A tleap script that builds the chain and sets N, CA, C and O, in Angstrom:
source leaprc.protein.ff14SB
mol = sequence {
  NMET PRO ALA GLY THR LEU ASP LEU VAL SER
  LEU GLY ILE ARG VAL GLN PRO ARG ARG VAL
  GLY THR GLY ARG PHE LEU GLY MET ASP PHE
  ASP PHE ARG PHE ARG ASN PRO SER GLY LYS
  TRP GLU SER VAL GLY HIE TRP LYS GLY GLY
  ASP ARG ALA ALA ALA LEU GLU GLY LEU ARG
  GLU ARG THR ASP GLY GLY LEU PRO PRO GLY
  ARG TYR MET SER ARG PRO ARG THR ARG GLN
  LYS ASP TRP ASP LEU PHE SER LEU ASP ARG
  ASP GLY GLU ILE PHE THR PRO GLU ASP ASP
  SER THR ASP GLN VAL ARG PRO CALA
}
set mol.1.N position { -10.083 9.080 40.650 }
set mol.1.CA position { -11.222 8.272 40.252 }
set mol.1.C position { -12.493 8.942 40.766 }
set mol.1.O position { -12.522 9.384 41.915 }
set mol.2.N position { -13.550 9.031 39.946 }
set mol.2.CA position { -14.781 9.679 40.378 }
set mol.2.C position { -15.404 8.967 41.574 }
set mol.2.O position { -15.313 7.747 41.709 }
set mol.3.N position { -16.034 9.752 42.431 }
set mol.3.CA position { -16.697 9.187 43.606 }
set mol.3.C position { -17.800 8.232 43.175 }
set mol.3.O position { -18.512 8.478 42.201 }
set mol.4.N position { -17.925 7.150 43.913 }
set mol.4.CA position { -18.986 6.194 43.620 }
set mol.4.C position { -18.594 5.110 42.630 }
set mol.4.O position { -19.404 4.239 42.314 }
set mol.5.N position { -17.343 5.154 42.131 }
set mol.5.CA position { -16.911 4.097 41.211 }
set mol.5.C position { -16.100 3.073 41.986 }
set mol.5.O position { -15.478 3.399 42.998 }
set mol.6.N position { -16.106 1.856 41.518 }
set mol.6.CA position { -15.435 0.758 42.189 }
set mol.6.C position { -14.109 0.473 41.487 }
set mol.6.O position { -14.090 0.218 40.283 }
set mol.7.N position { -13.019 0.512 42.217 }
set mol.7.CA position { -11.697 0.239 41.662 }
set mol.7.C position { -11.359 -1.225 41.916 }
set mol.7.O position { -10.998 -1.599 43.032 }
set mol.8.N position { -11.477 -2.053 40.879 }
set mol.8.CA position { -11.247 -3.491 41.031 }
set mol.8.C position { -9.790 -3.807 41.334 }
set mol.8.O position { -9.500 -4.770 42.044 }
set mol.9.N position { -8.869 -3.003 40.801 }
set mol.9.CA position { -7.443 -3.250 41.041 }
set mol.9.C position { -7.114 -3.078 42.513 }
set mol.9.O position { -6.378 -3.887 43.077 }
set mol.10.N position { -7.647 -2.037 43.150 }
set mol.10.CA position { -7.359 -1.821 44.566 }
set mol.10.C position { -7.955 -2.924 45.432 }
set mol.10.O position { -7.497 -3.145 46.553 }
set mol.11.N position { -8.968 -3.613 44.928 }
set mol.11.CA position { -9.553 -4.738 45.657 }
set mol.11.C position { -8.811 -6.043 45.386 }
set mol.11.O position { -9.134 -7.078 45.969 }
set mol.12.N position { -7.822 -5.993 44.506 }
set mol.12.CA position { -7.048 -7.184 44.189 }
set mol.12.C position { -7.724 -8.095 43.180 }
set mol.12.O position { -7.360 -9.264 43.060 }
set mol.13.N position { -8.705 -7.573 42.454 }
set mol.13.CA position { -9.429 -8.368 41.466 }
set mol.13.C position { -8.872 -8.043 40.094 }
set mol.13.O position { -8.833 -6.881 39.690 }
set mol.14.N position { -8.442 -9.069 39.380 }
set mol.14.CA position { -7.931 -8.879 38.012 }
set mol.14.C position { -8.984 -9.391 37.048 }
set mol.14.O position { -9.456 -10.521 37.168 }
set mol.15.N position { -9.346 -8.557 36.098 }
set mol.15.CA position { -10.316 -8.931 35.077 }
set mol.15.C position { -9.584 -9.042 33.759 }
set mol.15.O position { -8.953 -8.085 33.311 }
set mol.16.N position { -9.664 -10.223 33.126 }
set mol.16.CA position { -9.004 -10.419 31.844 }
set mol.16.C position { -10.061 -10.647 30.782 }
set mol.16.O position { -11.093 -11.259 31.057 }
set mol.17.N position { -9.815 -10.157 29.560 }
set mol.17.CA position { -10.764 -10.406 28.477 }
set mol.17.C position { -10.856 -11.895 28.186 }
set mol.17.O position { -9.881 -12.631 28.337 }
set mol.18.N position { -12.024 -12.325 27.772 }
set mol.18.CA position { -12.210 -13.722 27.402 }
set mol.18.C position { -11.419 -14.011 26.134 }
set mol.18.O position { -11.276 -13.145 25.271 }
set mol.19.N position { -10.914 -15.213 26.028 }
set mol.19.CA position { -10.159 -15.624 24.848 }
set mol.19.C position { -10.738 -16.929 24.323 }
set mol.19.O position { -11.310 -17.723 25.069 }
set mol.20.N position { -10.577 -17.129 23.027 }
set mol.20.CA position { -10.950 -18.414 22.440 }
set mol.20.C position { -9.758 -19.347 22.572 }
set mol.20.O position { -8.686 -18.910 22.989 }
set mol.21.N position { -9.912 -20.599 22.236 }
set mol.21.CA position { -8.880 -21.604 22.408 }
set mol.21.C position { -7.561 -21.281 21.734 }
set mol.21.O position { -6.518 -21.743 22.196 }
set mol.22.N position { -7.565 -20.514 20.672 }
set mol.22.CA position { -6.322 -20.207 19.964 }
set mol.22.C position { -5.603 -19.002 20.547 }
set mol.22.O position { -4.548 -18.620 20.041 }
set mol.23.N position { -6.139 -18.394 21.592 }
set mol.23.CA position { -5.487 -17.255 22.207 }
set mol.23.C position { -5.946 -15.917 21.676 }
set mol.23.O position { -5.502 -14.877 22.162 }
set mol.24.N position { -6.833 -15.918 20.677 }
set mol.24.CA position { -7.342 -14.646 20.156 }
set mol.24.C position { -8.435 -14.123 21.081 }
set mol.24.O position { -9.133 -14.902 21.730 }
set mol.25.N position { -8.579 -12.798 21.138 }
set mol.25.CA position { -9.632 -12.203 21.933 }
set mol.25.C position { -10.975 -12.424 21.256 }
set mol.25.O position { -11.090 -12.369 20.032 }
set mol.26.N position { -11.978 -12.675 22.069 }
set mol.26.CA position { -13.332 -12.766 21.523 }
set mol.26.C position { -13.791 -11.374 21.151 }
set mol.26.O position { -13.463 -10.403 21.832 }
set mol.27.N position { -14.527 -11.277 20.107 }
set mol.27.CA position { -15.047 -9.993 19.673 }
set mol.27.C position { -16.463 -10.159 19.195 }
set mol.27.O position { -17.169 -11.084 19.598 }
set mol.28.N position { -16.868 -9.270 18.346 }
set mol.28.CA position { -18.202 -9.315 17.778 }
set mol.28.C position { -18.198 -10.190 16.530 }
set mol.28.O position { -17.220 -10.221 15.784 }
set mol.29.N position { -19.295 -10.895 16.315 }
set mol.29.CA position { -19.441 -11.752 15.143 }
set mol.29.C position { -20.026 -10.914 14.009 }
set mol.29.O position { -21.065 -10.278 14.185 }
set mol.30.N position { -19.368 -10.906 12.842 }
set mol.30.CA position { -19.803 -10.112 11.694 }
set mol.30.C position { -20.221 -11.025 10.547 }
set mol.30.O position { -19.580 -12.045 10.293 }
set mol.31.N position { -21.299 -10.656 9.854 }
set mol.31.CA position { -21.726 -11.302 8.611 }
set mol.31.C position { -21.129 -10.521 7.447 }
set mol.31.O position { -21.036 -9.295 7.502 }
set mol.32.N position { -20.724 -11.228 6.392 }
set mol.32.CA position { -20.178 -10.591 5.203 }
set mol.32.C position { -20.899 -11.108 3.966 }
set mol.32.O position { -21.184 -12.300 3.853 }
set mol.33.N position { -21.191 -10.205 3.044 }
set mol.33.CA position { -21.790 -10.560 1.756 }
set mol.33.C position { -21.021 -9.881 0.643 }
set mol.33.O position { -20.488 -8.784 0.808 }
set mol.34.N position { -20.974 -10.565 -0.510 }
set mol.34.CA position { -20.223 -10.115 -1.681 }
set mol.34.C position { -21.203 -9.903 -2.828 }
set mol.34.O position { -22.134 -10.688 -3.008 }
set mol.35.N position { -20.992 -8.833 -3.608 }
set mol.35.CA position { -21.839 -8.580 -4.768 }
set mol.35.C position { -21.233 -9.297 -5.967 }
set mol.35.O position { -20.163 -8.922 -6.447 }
set mol.36.N position { -21.927 -10.338 -6.452 }
set mol.36.CA position { -21.394 -11.144 -7.552 }
set mol.36.C position { -21.552 -10.404 -8.874 }
set mol.36.O position { -22.218 -9.370 -8.923 }
set mol.37.N position { -20.952 -10.914 -9.945 }
set mol.37.CA position { -20.996 -10.213 -11.244 }
set mol.37.C position { -22.413 -9.958 -11.775 }
set mol.37.O position { -22.621 -9.024 -12.550 }
set mol.38.N position { -23.383 -10.776 -11.366 }
set mol.38.CA position { -24.754 -10.553 -11.828 }
set mol.38.C position { -25.481 -9.504 -10.979 }
set mol.38.O position { -26.637 -9.181 -11.253 }
set mol.39.N position { -24.808 -8.970 -9.947 }
set mol.39.CA position { -25.395 -7.911 -9.136 }
set mol.39.C position { -26.142 -8.387 -7.903 }
set mol.39.O position { -26.734 -7.569 -7.198 }
set mol.40.N position { -26.133 -9.684 -7.618 }
set mol.40.CA position { -26.824 -10.217 -6.439 }
set mol.40.C position { -25.834 -10.354 -5.281 }
set mol.40.O position { -24.657 -10.659 -5.473 }
set mol.41.N position { -26.354 -10.119 -4.074 }
set mol.41.CA position { -25.528 -10.245 -2.879 }
set mol.41.C position { -25.545 -11.695 -2.421 }
set mol.41.O position { -26.615 -12.282 -2.257 }
set mol.42.N position { -24.362 -12.279 -2.212 }
set mol.42.CA position { -24.278 -13.645 -1.727 }
set mol.42.C position { -23.410 -13.679 -0.477 }
set mol.42.O position { -22.436 -12.936 -0.358 }
set mol.43.N position { -23.779 -14.551 0.449 }
set mol.43.CA position { -23.043 -14.661 1.703 }
set mol.43.C position { -21.664 -15.255 1.466 }
set mol.43.O position { -21.513 -16.228 0.726 }
set mol.44.N position { -20.655 -14.658 2.104 }
set mol.44.CA position { -19.319 -15.239 2.059 }
set mol.44.C position { -18.931 -15.795 3.415 }
set mol.44.O position { -17.874 -16.410 3.554 }
set mol.45.N position { -19.775 -15.586 4.419 }
set mol.45.CA position { -19.538 -16.172 5.731 }
set mol.45.C position { -19.621 -15.166 6.852 }
set mol.45.O position { -20.018 -14.016 6.665 }
set mol.46.N position { -19.233 -15.638 8.031 }
set mol.46.CA position { -19.198 -14.774 9.210 }
set mol.46.C position { -17.966 -15.132 10.018 }
set mol.46.O position { -17.456 -16.249 9.940 }
set mol.47.N position { -17.493 -14.160 10.801 }
set mol.47.CA position { -16.284 -14.352 11.582 }
set mol.47.C position { -16.279 -13.395 12.758 }
set mol.47.O position { -16.851 -12.307 12.683 }
set mol.48.N position { -15.628 -13.803 13.859 }
set mol.48.CA position { -15.514 -12.938 15.033 }
set mol.48.C position { -14.246 -12.112 14.960 }
set mol.48.O position { -13.211 -12.565 14.472 }
set mol.49.N position { -14.351 -10.895 15.454 }
set mol.49.CA position { -13.185 -10.020 15.522 }
set mol.49.C position { -13.484 -8.827 16.388 }
set mol.49.O position { -14.644 -8.536 16.679 }
set mol.50.N position { -12.444 -8.133 16.801 }
set mol.50.CA position { -12.610 -6.936 17.612 }
set mol.50.C position { -13.314 -5.828 16.863 }
set mol.50.O position { -13.999 -5.001 17.465 }
set mol.51.N position { -13.144 -5.807 15.528 }
set mol.51.CA position { -13.853 -4.867 14.669 }
set mol.51.C position { -14.018 -5.521 13.296 }
set mol.51.O position { -13.608 -6.664 13.090 }
set mol.52.N position { -14.622 -4.784 12.360 }
set mol.52.CA position { -14.897 -5.355 11.048 }
set mol.52.C position { -13.617 -5.767 10.324 }
set mol.52.O position { -13.574 -6.829 9.703 }
set mol.53.N position { -12.576 -4.938 10.397 }
set mol.53.CA position { -11.327 -5.234 9.696 }
set mol.53.C position { -10.687 -6.516 10.233 }
set mol.53.O position { -10.179 -7.324 9.455 }
set mol.54.N position { -10.707 -6.709 11.547 }
set mol.54.CA position { -10.136 -7.921 12.137 }
set mol.54.C position { -10.954 -9.150 11.749 }
set mol.54.O position { -10.392 -10.204 11.452 }
set mol.55.N position { -12.276 -9.014 11.750 }
set mol.55.CA position { -13.134 -10.136 11.355 }
set mol.55.C position { -12.933 -10.465 9.883 }
set mol.55.O position { -12.906 -11.637 9.507 }
set mol.56.N position { -12.792 -9.441 9.050 }
set mol.56.CA position { -12.569 -9.660 7.624 }
set mol.56.C position { -11.234 -10.364 7.385 }
set mol.56.O position { -11.145 -11.248 6.533 }
set mol.57.N position { -10.216 -9.988 8.117 }
set mol.57.CA position { -8.912 -10.638 7.987 }
set mol.57.C position { -9.003 -12.116 8.377 }
set mol.57.O position { -8.424 -12.968 7.703 }
set mol.58.N position { -9.716 -12.421 9.448 }
set mol.58.CA position { -9.909 -13.811 9.846 }
set mol.58.C position { -10.658 -14.610 8.796 }
set mol.58.O position { -10.311 -15.758 8.520 }
set mol.59.N position { -11.684 -14.009 8.208 }
set mol.59.CA position { -12.449 -14.674 7.154 }
set mol.59.C position { -11.575 -14.871 5.921 }
set mol.59.O position { -11.660 -15.911 5.267 }
set mol.60.N position { -10.747 -13.902 5.598 }
set mol.60.CA position { -9.857 -13.985 4.445 }
set mol.60.C position { -8.862 -15.140 4.594 }
set mol.60.O position { -8.579 -15.852 3.630 }
set mol.61.N position { -8.333 -15.321 5.816 }
set mol.61.CA position { -7.400 -16.411 6.077 }
set mol.61.C position { -8.079 -17.770 5.964 }
set mol.61.O position { -7.458 -18.744 5.536 }
set mol.62.N position { -9.341 -17.838 6.342 }
set mol.62.CA position { -10.082 -19.100 6.326 }
set mol.62.C position { -10.536 -19.491 4.923 }
set mol.62.O position { -10.717 -20.676 4.643 }
set mol.63.N position { -10.722 -18.517 4.045 }
set mol.63.CA position { -11.255 -18.766 2.709 }
set mol.63.C position { -10.146 -19.191 1.760 }
set mol.63.O position { -9.125 -18.513 1.640 }
set mol.64.N position { -10.351 -20.320 1.084 }
set mol.64.CA position { -9.365 -20.786 0.098 }
set mol.64.C position { -9.223 -19.765 -1.023 }
set mol.64.O position { -10.218 -19.359 -1.623 }
set mol.65.N position { -8.006 -19.353 -1.305 }
set mol.65.CA position { -7.753 -18.390 -2.368 }
set mol.65.C position { -8.057 -16.960 -1.976 }
set mol.65.O position { -7.936 -16.065 -2.813 }
set mol.66.N position { -8.448 -16.708 -0.735 }
set mol.66.CA position { -8.761 -15.351 -0.282 }
set mol.66.C position { -10.082 -14.852 -0.821 }
set mol.66.O position { -10.795 -15.577 -1.516 }
set mol.67.N position { -10.404 -13.626 -0.504 }
set mol.67.CA position { -11.650 -13.016 -0.970 }
set mol.67.C position { -11.376 -12.231 -2.244 }
set mol.67.O position { -10.371 -11.524 -2.331 }
set mol.68.N position { -12.253 -12.346 -3.231 }
set mol.68.CA position { -12.030 -11.614 -4.479 }
set mol.68.C position { -12.237 -10.112 -4.285 }
set mol.68.O position { -13.018 -9.709 -3.423 }
set mol.69.N position { -11.555 -9.282 -5.065 }
set mol.69.CA position { -11.812 -7.842 -4.975 }
set mol.69.C position { -13.227 -7.548 -5.458 }
set mol.69.O position { -13.771 -8.271 -6.293 }
set mol.70.N position { -13.812 -6.493 -4.930 }
set mol.70.CA position { -15.159 -6.106 -5.339 }
set mol.70.C position { -15.918 -5.449 -4.211 }
set mol.70.O position { -15.334 -5.012 -3.219 }
set mol.71.N position { -17.243 -5.383 -4.375 }
set mol.71.CA position { -18.134 -4.725 -3.414 }
set mol.71.C position { -18.581 -5.727 -2.355 }
set mol.71.O position { -18.942 -6.861 -2.670 }
set mol.72.N position { -18.551 -5.294 -1.096 }
set mol.72.CA position { -18.967 -6.112 0.031 }
set mol.72.C position { -19.877 -5.295 0.932 }
set mol.72.O position { -19.940 -4.069 0.843 }
set mol.73.N position { -20.575 -6.007 1.796 }
set mol.73.CA position { -21.299 -5.348 2.874 }
set mol.73.C position { -21.175 -6.229 4.109 }
set mol.73.O position { -21.030 -7.447 4.006 }
set mol.74.N position { -21.233 -5.604 5.269 }
set mol.74.CA position { -21.101 -6.336 6.523 }
set mol.74.C position { -21.983 -5.692 7.575 }
set mol.74.O position { -22.386 -4.534 7.472 }
set mol.75.N position { -22.266 -6.496 8.593 }
set mol.75.CA position { -22.962 -5.988 9.765 }
set mol.75.C position { -22.688 -6.936 10.919 }
set mol.75.O position { -22.438 -8.123 10.706 }
set mol.76.N position { -22.733 -6.417 12.144 }
set mol.76.CA position { -22.590 -7.306 13.291 }
set mol.76.C position { -23.794 -8.238 13.364 }
set mol.76.O position { -24.892 -7.871 12.944 }
set mol.77.N position { -23.594 -9.421 13.888 }
set mol.77.CA position { -24.699 -10.378 14.026 }
set mol.77.C position { -25.461 -10.063 15.310 }
set mol.77.O position { -25.502 -10.866 16.241 }
set mol.78.N position { -26.048 -8.902 15.335 }
set mol.78.CA position { -26.872 -8.458 16.461 }
set mol.78.C position { -28.228 -8.090 15.884 }
set mol.78.O position { -28.626 -8.606 14.840 }
set mol.79.N position { -28.919 -7.220 16.550 }
set mol.79.CA position { -30.217 -6.777 16.041 }
set mol.79.C position { -30.084 -5.657 15.015 }
set mol.79.O position { -31.088 -5.149 14.515 }
set mol.80.N position { -28.864 -5.275 14.704 }
set mol.80.CA position { -28.643 -4.204 13.724 }
set mol.80.C position { -29.149 -4.639 12.359 }
set mol.80.O position { -28.823 -5.728 11.888 }
set mol.81.N position { -29.942 -3.793 11.729 }
set mol.81.CA position { -30.529 -4.109 10.428 }
set mol.81.C position { -29.740 -3.523 9.266 }
set mol.81.O position { -29.784 -4.060 8.159 }
set mol.82.N position { -29.017 -2.427 9.500 }
set mol.82.CA position { -28.313 -1.733 8.424 }
set mol.82.C position { -26.970 -2.396 8.141 }
set mol.82.O position { -26.253 -2.789 9.061 }
set mol.83.N position { -26.644 -2.512 6.876 }
set mol.83.CA position { -25.374 -3.066 6.436 }
set mol.83.C position { -24.406 -1.932 6.132 }
set mol.83.O position { -24.817 -0.879 5.645 }
set mol.84.N position { -23.120 -2.138 6.417 }
set mol.84.CA position { -22.068 -1.187 6.073 }
set mol.84.C position { -21.453 -1.623 4.751 }
set mol.84.O position { -21.012 -2.763 4.610 }
set mol.85.N position { -21.424 -0.711 3.782 }
set mol.85.CA position { -20.871 -1.015 2.462 }
set mol.85.C position { -19.385 -0.682 2.424 }
set mol.85.O position { -18.946 0.308 3.010 }
set mol.86.N position { -18.614 -1.517 1.726 }
set mol.86.CA position { -17.201 -1.247 1.511 }
set mol.86.C position { -16.740 -2.029 0.289 }
set mol.86.O position { -17.442 -2.914 -0.200 }
set mol.87.N position { -15.555 -1.690 -0.192 }
set mol.87.CA position { -14.955 -2.378 -1.337 }
set mol.87.C position { -13.593 -2.902 -0.939 }
set mol.87.O position { -12.907 -2.313 -0.104 }
set mol.88.N position { -13.208 -4.016 -1.546 }
set mol.88.CA position { -11.856 -4.560 -1.401 }
set mol.88.C position { -11.145 -4.413 -2.725 }
set mol.88.O position { -11.689 -4.781 -3.767 }
set mol.89.N position { -9.923 -3.874 -2.701 }
set mol.89.CA position { -9.165 -3.812 -3.949 }
set mol.89.C position { -8.301 -5.061 -4.071 }
set mol.89.O position { -8.358 -5.943 -3.215 }
set mol.90.N position { -7.511 -5.139 -5.119 }
set mol.90.CA position { -6.688 -6.338 -5.371 }
set mol.90.C position { -5.649 -6.574 -4.281 }
set mol.90.O position { -5.226 -7.709 -4.060 }
set mol.91.N position { -5.237 -5.512 -3.603 }
set mol.91.CA position { -4.247 -5.633 -2.529 }
set mol.91.C position { -4.885 -5.963 -1.189 }
set mol.91.O position { -4.181 -6.128 -0.192 }
set mol.92.N position { -6.226 -6.063 -1.151 }
set mol.92.CA position { -6.925 -6.367 0.090 }
set mol.92.C position { -7.228 -5.155 0.949 }
set mol.92.O position { -7.659 -5.298 2.093 }
set mol.93.N position { -7.005 -3.951 0.405 }
set mol.93.CA position { -7.309 -2.725 1.146 }
set mol.93.C position { -8.813 -2.486 1.151 }
set mol.93.O position { -9.494 -2.737 0.156 }
set mol.94.N position { -9.324 -1.998 2.276 }
set mol.94.CA position { -10.749 -1.710 2.424 }
set mol.94.C position { -11.000 -0.246 2.102 }
set mol.94.O position { -10.304 0.637 2.604 }
set mol.95.N position { -11.999 0.006 1.262 }
set mol.95.CA position { -12.436 1.363 0.944 }
set mol.95.C position { -13.919 1.469 1.229 }
set mol.95.O position { -14.706 0.624 0.801 }
set mol.96.N position { -14.301 2.517 1.958 }
set mol.96.CA position { -15.709 2.748 2.282 }
set mol.96.C position { -16.244 3.873 1.407 }
set mol.96.O position { -15.463 4.600 0.794 }
set mol.97.N position { -17.574 4.029 1.340 }
set mol.97.CA position { -18.132 5.148 0.559 }
set mol.97.C position { -17.622 6.506 1.035 }
set mol.97.O position { -17.529 7.433 0.230 }
set mol.98.N position { -17.289 6.654 2.317 }
set mol.98.CA position { -16.750 7.916 2.829 }
set mol.98.C position { -15.398 8.222 2.202 }
set mol.98.O position { -15.063 9.386 1.980 }
set mol.99.N position { -14.605 7.165 1.911 }
set mol.99.CA position { -13.304 7.371 1.271 }
set mol.99.C position { -13.469 7.999 -0.106 }
set mol.99.O position { -12.654 8.827 -0.513 }
set mol.100.N position { -14.526 7.607 -0.831 }
set mol.100.CA position { -14.771 8.144 -2.167 }
set mol.100.C position { -15.231 9.595 -2.129 }
set mol.100.O position { -15.015 10.340 -3.085 }
set mol.101.N position { -15.868 10.003 -1.022 }
set mol.101.CA position { -16.424 11.353 -0.956 }
set mol.101.C position { -15.368 12.390 -0.559 }
set mol.101.O position { -15.659 13.586 -0.525 }
set mol.102.N position { -14.141 11.938 -0.258 }
set mol.102.CA position { -13.097 12.883 0.147 }
set mol.102.C position { -12.312 13.424 -1.031 }
set mol.102.O position { -11.302 14.101 -0.840 }
set mol.103.N position { -12.757 13.137 -2.248 }
set mol.103.CA position { -12.076 13.665 -3.437 }
set mol.103.C position { -12.056 15.190 -3.372 }
set mol.103.O position { -13.058 15.821 -3.035 }
set mol.104.N position { -10.919 15.762 -3.693 }
set mol.104.CA position { -10.821 17.212 -3.656 }
set mol.104.C position { -11.459 17.816 -4.910 }
set mol.104.O position { -11.373 17.266 -6.008 }
set mol.105.N position { -12.087 18.944 -4.706 }
set mol.105.CA position { -12.712 19.661 -5.824 }
set mol.105.C position { -11.650 20.587 -6.415 }
set mol.105.O position { -10.985 21.335 -5.698 }
set mol.106.N position { -11.511 20.519 -7.710 }
set mol.106.CA position { -10.537 21.388 -8.390 }
set mol.106.C position { -11.081 22.805 -8.505 }
set mol.106.O position { -12.253 22.999 -8.827 }
set mol.107.N position { -10.234 23.793 -8.244 }
set mol.107.CA position { -10.696 25.182 -8.389 }
set mol.107.C position { -10.966 25.498 -9.857 }
set mol.107.O position { -10.278 24.994 -10.745 }
set mol.108.N position { -11.970 26.334 -10.104 }
set mol.108.CA position { -12.344 26.687 -11.492 }
set mol.108.C position { -11.419 27.719 -12.075 }
set mol.108.O position { -11.591 28.124 -13.224 }
savepdb mol mol.pdb
quit
């Protein structure tokens, strides 16, 4: 262990992550928006999770009939202004714009 760091275990102190009443770990709260057929972004809700995928899964379970496939954007409910874009397919798989840019170029 680097000099100057405090080892809580050697002091007999146990630190446990905070949990909500259902036993899930608390995480970051994420906002989600869906692009409707007319092209406008509408809120689909917010949910806590350890990351975006976990929060999206929690929101999906809470939403009657699940989330429709299509274009979404999300961001943590912090001071972050930029939204992360992604798509959901019919199977519920998440695809980001980076996934689309990995297409291989065919040799000429």
